[in-house]
C-alpha positions as CSV (number, residue, x, y, z in Angstrom):
1,M,2.2,-23.6,-39.2
2,T,-0.5,-25.8,-37.7
3,L,-0.3,-29.5,-38.7
4,V,-2.4,-32.5,-38.1
5,L,-0.2,-35.6,-37.7
6,D,-0.9,-39.3,-37.8
7,I,1.4,-41.4,-35.6
8,V,1.7,-45.2,-35.4
9,H,3.9,-46.6,-32.7
10,D,4.3,-50.4,-33.0
11,T,6.1,-52.6,-30.4
12,R,6.5,-56.3,-30.7
13,Y,8.0,-58.9,-28.4
14,E,8.9,-62.5,-29.4
15,Y,9.6,-64.7,-26.4
16,A,11.9,-67.7,-26.3
17,A,9.3,-69.6,-24.3
18,P,5.6,-68.8,-23.4
19,V,4.9,-66.1,-20.8
20,S,2.3,-67.2,-18.4
21,L,1.6,-63.9,-16.7
22,A,2.4,-60.3,-17.6
23,H,1.8,-56.8,-16.2
24,H,2.6,-53.8,-18.4
25,L,2.6,-50.0,-18.1
26,A,2.3,-47.9,-21.2
27,H,3.0,-44.2,-21.8
28,L,1.8,-44.0,-25.4
29,Q,-1.0,-41.4,-25.4
30,P,0.1,-37.9,-26.4
31,L,-0.3,-34.9,-24.1
32,E,-3.0,-32.3,-24.6
33,D,-3.0,-28.6,-24.0
34,A,-3.8,-25.4,-25.9
35,H,-1.1,-26.1,-28.5
36,Q,-1.5,-29.8,-28.9
37,Q,-4.9,-31.4,-29.3
38,L,-5.5,-35.2,-29.4
39,L,-8.1,-35.7,-32.1
40,A,-8.1,-39.5,-32.0
41,Y,-6.3,-42.3,-30.2
42,A,-6.4,-46.1,-30.0
43,L,-4.3,-48.6,-28.2
44,D,-4.5,-52.1,-29.6
45,V,-2.9,-55.0,-27.7
46,D,-2.6,-58.6,-29.0
47,P,-3.3,-60.9,-27.3
48,A,-6.1,-58.9,-25.7
49,P,-5.4,-58.1,-22.0
50,A,-7.6,-59.7,-19.3
51,Q,-7.8,-56.3,-17.6
52,H,-6.7,-52.8,-18.0
53,R,-6.9,-49.5,-16.2
54,D,-6.3,-45.9,-17.4
55,S,-4.9,-43.2,-15.1
56,R,-2.6,-40.1,-14.8
57,D,0.8,-40.3,-13.3
58,A,2.2,-37.7,-10.9
59,M,3.4,-35.6,-13.9
60,G,-0.1,-35.5,-15.5
61,N,0.8,-38.0,-18.2
62,A,-1.8,-40.5,-19.5
63,Q,-0.9,-44.1,-18.7
64,R,-2.4,-47.5,-19.1
65,H,-1.8,-50.5,-16.9
66,F,-2.8,-53.8,-18.6
67,S,-2.4,-57.5,-17.6
68,L,-2.3,-60.7,-19.7
69,L,-3.2,-63.8,-17.7
70,Q,-3.1,-66.4,-20.5
71,P,0.1,-68.0,-21.9
72,H,1.5,-66.2,-24.9
73,G,4.7,-66.4,-27.0
74,R,4.5,-62.9,-28.4
75,L,3.0,-59.5,-27.6
76,R,2.1,-56.7,-30.0
77,V,1.2,-53.2,-28.8
78,R,0.1,-50.6,-31.4
79,A,-0.7,-47.0,-30.4
80,S,-2.3,-44.9,-33.2
81,S,-2.8,-41.2,-32.7
82,R,-4.0,-38.2,-34.6
83,V,-2.7,-34.9,-33.2
84,R,-3.2,-31.3,-34.1
85,V,0.1,-29.4,-33.3
86,Q,0.5,-25.6,-33.2
87,P,3.9,-24.0,-32.7
88,R,4.3,-22.7,-29.1
89,F,7.4,-20.6,-29.3
90,A,7.0,-18.5,-32.5
91,G,7.2,-15.3,-30.4
92,L,10.1,-16.4,-28.2
93,Q,12.3,-13.5,-27.0
94,P,15.2,-15.2,-25.2
95,A,17.0,-12.0,-24.2
96,L,14.0,-10.9,-22.2
97,S,13.9,-13.9,-19.9
98,P,14.9,-13.6,-16.3
99,A,18.5,-14.1,-15.3
100,W,19.3,-17.8,-14.8
101,D,20.9,-17.2,-11.4
102,A,17.8,-15.4,-10.2
103,V,15.7,-18.4,-11.4
104,A,17.9,-20.8,-9.5
105,D,18.0,-18.7,-6.4
106,S,14.1,-18.5,-6.4
107,L,14.0,-22.3,-6.0
108,R,16.3,-22.6,-3.0
109,Y,14.9,-24.1,0.1
110,V,13.4,-21.7,2.6
111,A,11.8,-23.0,5.8
112,R,8.0,-22.9,5.7
113,A,7.9,-21.5,2.2
114,P,5.3,-22.9,-0.2
115,F,6.4,-25.9,-2.2
116,R,7.6,-25.2,-5.7
117,P,6.9,-28.2,-8.0
118,E,9.7,-27.1,-10.4
119,V,12.2,-28.0,-7.7
120,E,11.8,-31.7,-8.4
121,F,13.3,-31.2,-11.9
122,A,16.4,-29.4,-10.5
123,M,17.3,-32.6,-8.6
124,P,19.3,-35.6,-9.7
125,S,17.3,-38.6,-11.0
126,P,18.1,-42.3,-11.8
127,Y,19.4,-41.6,-15.3
128,V,20.7,-38.1,-14.6
129,P,23.1,-38.2,-11.6
130,R,25.1,-35.3,-10.4
131,L,28.4,-35.1,-12.4
132,E,30.9,-32.4,-11.8
133,V,32.0,-32.7,-15.4
134,L,28.6,-31.4,-16.4
135,R,28.9,-28.4,-14.1
136,D,32.2,-27.6,-15.7
137,Y,30.7,-28.0,-19.2
138,A,27.9,-25.6,-18.6
139,A,30.0,-23.0,-16.7
140,P,31.1,-20.9,-19.8
141,T,27.5,-20.6,-20.9
142,L,26.0,-19.7,-17.5
143,R,27.6,-16.4,-17.0
144,P,26.2,-14.3,-14.1
145,R,22.9,-12.6,-14.8
146,R,22.6,-14.0,-18.3
147,P,18.9,-14.5,-19.4
148,V,18.0,-18.1,-18.8
149,A,16.4,-18.8,-22.2
150,E,19.4,-17.3,-24.0
151,A,21.8,-19.4,-22.0
152,A,19.8,-22.6,-22.5
153,L,19.8,-22.0,-26.3
154,E,23.5,-21.6,-26.3
155,L,24.0,-24.8,-24.3
156,M,21.8,-26.6,-26.8
157,H,23.9,-25.3,-29.7
158,R,27.1,-26.5,-27.9
159,I,25.8,-30.0,-27.2
160,H,24.8,-30.4,-30.8
161,A,28.2,-29.2,-32.0
162,D,30.3,-31.2,-29.4
163,Y,28.5,-34.5,-29.5
164,A,28.0,-36.9,-32.4
165,Y,24.7,-38.6,-33.1
166,D,25.5,-42.4,-33.3
167,G,22.6,-44.9,-33.1
168,E,25.0,-47.7,-32.3
169,S,27.0,-46.0,-29.5
170,T,24.7,-46.5,-26.5
171,E,22.0,-48.7,-25.0
172,I,19.0,-47.5,-23.0
173,D,20.9,-48.0,-19.7
174,T,24.3,-46.6,-20.8
175,P,25.5,-44.4,-17.9
176,L,25.5,-40.7,-18.6
177,A,29.2,-40.5,-17.6
178,Q,30.1,-42.8,-20.4
179,V,28.2,-40.6,-22.9
180,V,30.2,-37.6,-21.7
181,E,33.5,-39.5,-22.0
182,H,32.9,-40.7,-25.6
183,R,31.0,-37.6,-26.8
184,R,28.5,-39.6,-28.8
185,G,25.0,-40.9,-28.3
186,V,21.4,-40.7,-29.3
187,C,18.5,-38.3,-28.5
188,Q,17.9,-39.8,-25.1
189,D,21.5,-39.3,-24.1
190,F,21.6,-35.7,-25.3
191,A,18.4,-34.9,-23.4
192,H,19.8,-36.4,-20.2
193,L,23.1,-34.6,-20.8
194,M,21.4,-31.2,-21.2
195,A,19.1,-31.7,-18.2
196,G,22.1,-32.8,-16.1
197,A,24.2,-29.8,-17.0
198,L,21.3,-27.4,-16.1
199,R,20.5,-29.2,-12.9
200,M,24.0,-28.9,-11.7
201,W,23.5,-25.2,-11.5
202,G,20.1,-25.4,-9.8
203,L,18.0,-25.0,-13.0
204,P,14.9,-27.2,-13.5
205,A,14.9,-29.3,-16.7
206,R,12.3,-31.9,-17.8
207,Y,12.8,-34.9,-20.0
208,V,10.3,-35.0,-22.9
209,S,9.4,-38.2,-24.8
210,G,7.6,-37.9,-28.1
211,Y,7.8,-38.0,-31.9
212,L,8.9,-35.8,-34.8
213,L,8.5,-35.6,-38.5
214,T,11.3,-36.7,-40.8
215,H,11.7,-33.1,-42.1
216,A,11.1,-30.1,-39.9
217,P,7.9,-28.4,-41.2
218,E,9.3,-24.9,-40.6
219,G,11.7,-25.2,-43.6
220,G,14.3,-27.4,-42.0
221,G,16.3,-30.3,-43.3
222,P,16.2,-34.0,-42.4
223,M,15.7,-34.6,-38.6
224,L,17.9,-36.9,-36.5
225,G,15.9,-39.4,-34.5
226,A,12.9,-39.3,-36.8
227,D,10.8,-42.5,-37.5
228,A,11.5,-43.6,-33.9
229,S,10.6,-42.4,-30.4
230,H,12.4,-39.1,-29.8
231,A,13.5,-37.2,-26.7
232,W,14.3,-33.6,-25.9
233,V,14.2,-31.2,-22.9
234,Q,12.1,-28.5,-21.4
235,V,13.9,-25.7,-19.4
236,W,12.1,-23.7,-16.8
237,C,12.0,-20.1,-18.1
238,P,9.2,-18.3,-16.1
239,G,8.1,-15.0,-17.4
240,T,9.8,-15.3,-20.8
241,P,8.0,-13.6,-23.7
242,G,6.9,-16.2,-26.2
243,V,6.8,-19.1,-23.7
244,P,3.2,-20.3,-23.0
245,A,1.8,-19.3,-19.6
246,E,-1.1,-21.6,-19.5
247,G,-1.7,-25.1,-18.1
248,G,0.9,-27.7,-17.1
249,S,3.4,-26.4,-19.7
250,A,3.5,-22.9,-18.2
251,G,7.0,-21.5,-18.3
252,W,8.6,-24.5,-19.9
253,L,10.7,-23.9,-23.0
254,D,11.2,-27.0,-25.3
255,L,14.7,-27.4,-26.8
256,D,15.9,-30.3,-29.0
257,P,19.7,-30.7,-28.7
258,T,19.8,-33.6,-31.1
259,N,18.5,-31.3,-34.0
260,D,19.7,-28.0,-32.5
261,L,16.3,-26.3,-32.7
262,V,13.3,-25.1,-30.8
263,P,10.5,-27.6,-31.5
264,G,7.7,-26.4,-33.7
265,S,4.7,-28.2,-35.2
266,G,6.8,-31.2,-36.2
267,H,7.3,-32.3,-32.6
268,V,4.6,-34.2,-30.7
269,R,4.9,-34.4,-27.0
270,L,4.1,-37.8,-25.5
271,A,5.0,-37.5,-21.8
272,V,7.3,-35.5,-19.5
273,G,9.3,-36.6,-16.5
274,R,12.6,-36.4,-14.7
275,D,14.3,-38.7,-17.2
276,Y,13.6,-41.8,-19.4
277,T,12.6,-44.0,-16.4
278,D,9.5,-41.8,-15.8
279,V,8.2,-42.0,-19.3
280,T,9.3,-45.3,-20.8
281,P,6.8,-46.0,-23.6
282,L,6.2,-49.6,-22.6
283,R,7.6,-51.5,-19.6
284,G,6.5,-54.4,-17.5
285,V,7.2,-57.6,-15.6
286,I,6.6,-61.1,-16.8
287,R,6.6,-64.7,-15.6
288,G,8.2,-67.1,-18.0
289,G,9.6,-66.1,-21.4
290,G,12.6,-68.4,-21.3
291,G,14.9,-65.7,-20.1
292,S,15.2,-63.9,-23.4
293,H,13.2,-62.1,-26.0
294,M,13.4,-60.3,-29.3
295,L,12.1,-56.7,-29.4
296,S,11.2,-54.6,-32.4
297,V,9.9,-51.1,-32.4
298,G,8.7,-49.0,-35.3
299,V,7.3,-45.5,-35.4
300,R,5.7,-43.7,-38.3
301,T,4.9,-40.0,-38.1
302,R,3.2,-38.4,-41.1
303,V,1.1,-35.4,-42.0
304,A,-2.5,-36.6,-41.9
305,E,-4.4,-37.2,-45.0
306,A,-8.1,-36.3,-45.4
307,G,-10.6,-38.7,-43.6
308,P,-10.4,-40.7,-40.4
309,R,-7.3,-42.8,-39.8
310,V,-7.7,-43.8,-36.1
311,A,-10.6,-45.8,-34.9
312,S,-11.2,-44.4,-31.4
313,V,-10.8,-41.3,-29.3
314,N,-11.8,-43.2,-26.1
315,P,-8.7,-44.3,-24.2
316,Q,-10.8,-47.0,-22.5
317,E,-10.9,-49.0,-25.8
318,S,-8.3,-51.5,-26.7
């Protein structure tokens, strides 16, 4: 099922005292490829920035740097997107994917061999450290010569069954070891957990930030993590039937452990990275602010109605 979705991502800061200078970085523009087309996009910042610059990061994600040079006691950033999404994995055949241990072995270091960019996603990262408990957790699933996609699907099912979704249990910077100990968290935690378990066995896994519909369009029930930023993982499954082989997404299979499913047309990919630190929707440094602030974030993802809803497809406009 192909869907056109309208997404509004609203971020507001209220500062205890005026901010005299601010520099921000936003990852708020959805990705584009053969299965996800950006039909319209606008980023509105209030107060208006004195300067801004659009670029691509090392992962190919769209990003915007903007600076505010005038004193301000509040900041509002609204990203509005219209995206056409087509399911990418309708023909997935997990049992025909290569053996997970063969995939891991193919990425081992060999002197003077060509660089494999997937290797970066098999390494630890700031929010996904090496934890032996994750190696042990994944061991029953990663049996020798088992197809990598089949094993990844089972690991996703296990995480969904073993960990409770609890929106009050963690903060953005809660250590992954604490999530493992308490067996509860949110979508960000479950994505980090699954990535960490796979990486401990040498398998590349990417963190995906994005959005999803309240109800899965492919006949599913209510989705956990909807009406907010969402996160899931991509597992490197080269040569797997049903996994796209074109563009920057070649060989990457999306899996959502929070909702225990393979993402379809209800998931919108925003950015990919090693973990949350690479794809934070909005971050920055400020001078002033009184040492504290109030943050509110709201996300609305809806099936698009007829007629234009977003003002601009030019990412240079604010």
